[in-house]
C-alpha positions in Angstrom: -152.3 79.0 15.8 -151.5 76.9 12.8 -154.0 76.6 10.0 -154.2 74.2 7.1 -156.2 72.6 4.4 -155.7 69.4 2.4 -154.7 70.7 -1.0 -155.5 73.4 -3.7 -157.6 71.0 -5.7 -159.8 70.1 -2.7 -160.4 73.7 -1.5 -162.5 76.4 -3.2 -160.9 79.9 -3.7 -163.6 81.2 -1.3 -162.3 78.8 1.4 -158.7 79.7 0.7 -159.4 83.4 1.0 -161.2 82.7 4.3 -158.1 80.8 5.6 -155.9 83.7 4.5 -158.1 86.1 6.5 -157.8 83.9 9.5 -154.0 83.7 9.0 -153.8 87.4 8.9 -156.1 87.9 11.9 -154.2 85.4 14.1 -150.8 85.8 12.4 -150.9 82.1 11.9 -148.9 79.7 9.8 -150.7 77.9 7.0 -149.8 74.3 6.0 -151.0 72.2 3.1 -150.1 69.4 0.7 -148.4 71.2 -2.2 -147.3 70.2 -5.7 -147.4 66.5 -4.7 -148.2 65.2 -8.2 -147.6 66.5 -11.7 -151.4 66.4 -12.4 -152.0 68.6 -9.3 -149.3 71.0 -10.3 -150.5 71.3 -14.0 -154.2 71.4 -12.9 -153.5 74.4 -10.6 -151.8 76.2 -13.5 -154.8 75.4 -15.8 -157.3 76.6 -13.2 -155.5 79.7 -11.9 -152.6 80.4 -14.2 -150.1 79.8 -11.4 -148.4 76.9 -9.7 -149.8 76.0 -6.3 -147.0 77.8 -4.4 -147.5 81.0 -6.5 -151.3 80.7 -6.1 -151.0 80.4 -2.3 -148.6 83.3 -2.3 -151.0 85.5 -4.3 -153.8 84.7 -1.8 -151.6 85.7 1.1 -151.7 82.3 2.7 -148.0 82.2 3.4 -147.7 85.7 4.9 -147.1 84.3 8.4 -145.1 81.2 7.5 -146.0 77.6 7.3 -145.1 75.3 4.5 -146.0 72.4 2.2 -146.0 68.7 2.4 -144.4 66.7 -0.5 -143.2 69.7 -2.7 -142.2 67.4 -5.5 -143.1 69.5 -8.5 -141.3 72.7 -7.6 -139.5 75.1 -9.9 -137.0 77.8 -9.2 -139.7 80.4 -8.5 -141.5 78.1 -6.1 -138.2 77.5 -4.2 -137.5 81.3 -4.2 -140.9 82.0 -2.5 -140.3 79.2 0.1 -136.8 80.6 0.8 -137.9 84.3 1.1 -140.9 83.4 3.2 -139.0 81.0 5.5 -141.4 78.2 4.6 -140.8 74.6 5.2 -140.7 71.9 2.5 -141.7 68.7 4.2 -140.6 65.8 1.9 -142.5 62.5 2.2 -140.3 60.1 0.1 -142.1 56.9 1.2 -145.5 58.3 0.2 -144.2 59.8 -3.0 -142.6 56.4 -4.0 -145.8 54.5 -3.2 -148.0 56.9 -5.2 -145.3 57.3 -8.0 -145.6 61.1 -7.5 -141.9 61.8 -8.2 -138.9 62.8 -6.2 -138.8 66.1 -4.3 -135.8 68.2 -5.3 -134.0 67.9 -1.9 -130.6 69.0 -3.3 -132.1 72.1 -4.8 -133.9 72.9 -1.6 -130.7 72.6 0.4 -128.6 74.5 -2.2 -131.3 77.2 -2.3 -131.6 77.7 1.4 -135.1 76.3 1.7 -136.0 74.9 5.1 -136.3 71.1 4.7 -137.8 68.4 6.8 -139.0 64.8 6.4 -142.5 63.4 7.1 -144.4 60.2 6.4 -147.8 61.6 5.2 -150.6 59.4 6.3 -151.4 55.7 6.4 -153.5 55.7 3.2 -150.4 56.8 1.2 -147.6 55.2 3.1 -147.4 51.6 4.2 -144.9 52.3 7.0 -145.1 55.4 9.1 -141.5 54.9 10.0 -139.2 58.0 10.1 -136.1 55.7 9.8 -137.4 54.5 6.5 -138.1 58.1 5.4 -134.5 59.0 6.3 -133.2 56.0 4.2 -135.4 56.9 1.2 -134.4 60.6 1.4 -130.7 59.6 1.3 -131.4 57.2 -1.6 -133.3 59.8 -3.6 -131.2 62.9 -2.9 -129.4 63.0 -6.2 -126.1 62.0 -7.8 -123.6 61.0 -5.2 -121.0 63.5 -6.5 -123.1 66.6 -5.9 -122.3 68.6 -2.8 -126.1 69.0 -1.9 -126.5 65.2 -2.2 -123.7 64.7 0.2 -125.3 67.3 2.5 -128.7 65.5 2.3 -127.0 62.2 3.0 -125.1 63.6 6.0 -128.1 65.0 7.9 -131.1 62.8 7.6 -131.5 62.8 11.4 -131.6 66.6 11.5 -134.2 66.7 8.7 -136.5 64.4 10.7 -135.8 65.3 14.3 -136.3 68.0 16.8 -133.9 70.4 15.0 -136.3 70.2 12.0 -139.7 71.6 11.3 -141.6 72.7 14.4 -145.1 71.9 13.1 
């Protein structure tokens, strides 16, 4: 099984605890939109004293894997949790550009050993559900051309979006 919910700000703590129980019962992955916008990130800290990633970790939602979509507003501790848990960060650069959410730290994910994939999000937040466009945007937004991670991101857009990527 794979479990999921839309996002922290659309789910009560009671629901998230229930999803965590299901994840533990079925040893199931949990997937959600995570840290997509600055206001989402800051709002979670105001409500729970933790970033979305740390809040989900505290609730045991990631004990059996899974990951997050967008993952724009991540700090070093969020990336550490993703790496240690073997979670996937699924970047959606077209959606993030349309909504002015920011740019996911693709280079930091790659440098830090976080599993990284590309996605489109949905039609309400992306005018073109086109993986080639997502690969192009990921290459454009992957950081300064001189950085080794940026070169790595630019060298593997097909792997980040294809069958060798996220199994979800």
